[in-house]
Every structure is written in C-alpha cells, then in structure tokens.
C-alpha positions, -999 to 999 in steps of 0.1 A, spaced: -104 220 146 -109 204 114 -136 170 107 -99 148 105 -86 164 139 -114 155 153 -121 119 139 -83 108 151 -94 124 185 -124 101 188 -103 71 175 -75 75 200 -103 77 227 -114 42 222 -85 29 209 -86 0 237 -121 -14 219 -109 -40 193 -125 -69 177 -106 -91 196 -116 -74 228 -151 -70 221 -152 -110 217 -132 -113 248 -158 -93 267 -186 -111 250 -174 -149 260 -168 -136 299 -203 -122 295 -215 -158 281 -195 -175 308 -208 -157 335 -245 -164 326 -236 -200 317 -228 -203 360 -263 -186 364 -280 -211 342 -257 -241 359 -270 -227 392 -305 -217 389 -312 -247 364 -289 -273 383 -275 -272 417 -305 -251 437 -331 -281 423 -307 -302 433 -301 -290 464 -261 -282 467 -269 -245 477 -295 -228 491 -321 -202 475 -303 -175 497 -265 -182 484 -279 -188 451 -294 -152 450 -264 -138 464 -250 -151 439 -269 -142 411 -266 -104 426 -228 -107 420 -228 -123 389 -253 -98 374 -231 -69 387 -198 -83 372 -220 -83 344 -233 -52 343 -198 -41 352 -187 -52 315 -217 -36 294 -213 -3 309 -175 -4 309 -167 -20 272 -198 -19 256 -213 21 266 -173 31 266 -173 43 304 -140 26 310 -124 48 281 -143 83 300 -124 109 325 -122 99 361 -147 129 368 -172 117 348 -172 82 361 -172 92 397 -204 109 389 -223 83 375 -215 58 401 -226 83 425 -255 92 408 -260 49 405 -255 52 445 -280 75 455 -307 63 431 -304 26 444 -302 43 478 -337 61 474 -349 31 462 -339 12 492 -353 43 515 -386 43 496 -394 7 499 -385 6 536 -406 38 546 -436 26 524 -435 -4 543 -435 14 571 -471 28 569 -488 -9 570 -468 -24 604 -484 8 624 -518 10 613 -543 23 642 
C-alpha cells in the first residue's frame, strides 16, 4: 500500500468534515451554550423556572453538546458501527458503575450501629 493510497483513504473517510460543517457545528454549540447561560443567568434567578427543571435542562443540553463534540470534532460520526457501539456501551457501564458506587458508598453512613 503506498502512502498516496493511504492518504486518499483517510481523506475519503472524513469527507463529511468541511469548513462549513465545522462552522455549522460551532454555531450549534454556541447556541446551546447561549441557552444554558440564559437559563442560568435570567430564567432561574427571575423565578421563571425552578432549579429542578433548570438542572434537567442543563443535563440535556450538555449531553447534546457532548454528542456534537464527540461526533464531529473527535470524528466518531465517521467511524464504523461496531466501534461506536463499543464506546457507547463502555460509557453506559462507566456511568452505571459511578452511580452504583455513589449509592453503595452512602449506604454505610445510613446503617451505622
């Protein structure tokens, strides 16, 4: 395999990332961040929404931002399905184990003799 052939394969793999697509994703991320700041600095202090709803909105918006960052800037969107599935399943298990450890870790303080 020649170096030229390898370069062509790599360019073909990531053909979806053009300058315009990068700017498009940048403005999506900027818009989501603007909404987060609007919620934090205006809506919650004015009492338009509660802290619980605000926190839920932060979590959802942060997950959307994480998707765009991982999919486009880390090029995961252009990877094979099996690789993406492995990463997502690993992430799910890591989050599950963190929640499990936090839950079990607090258990000892609730049942002290």
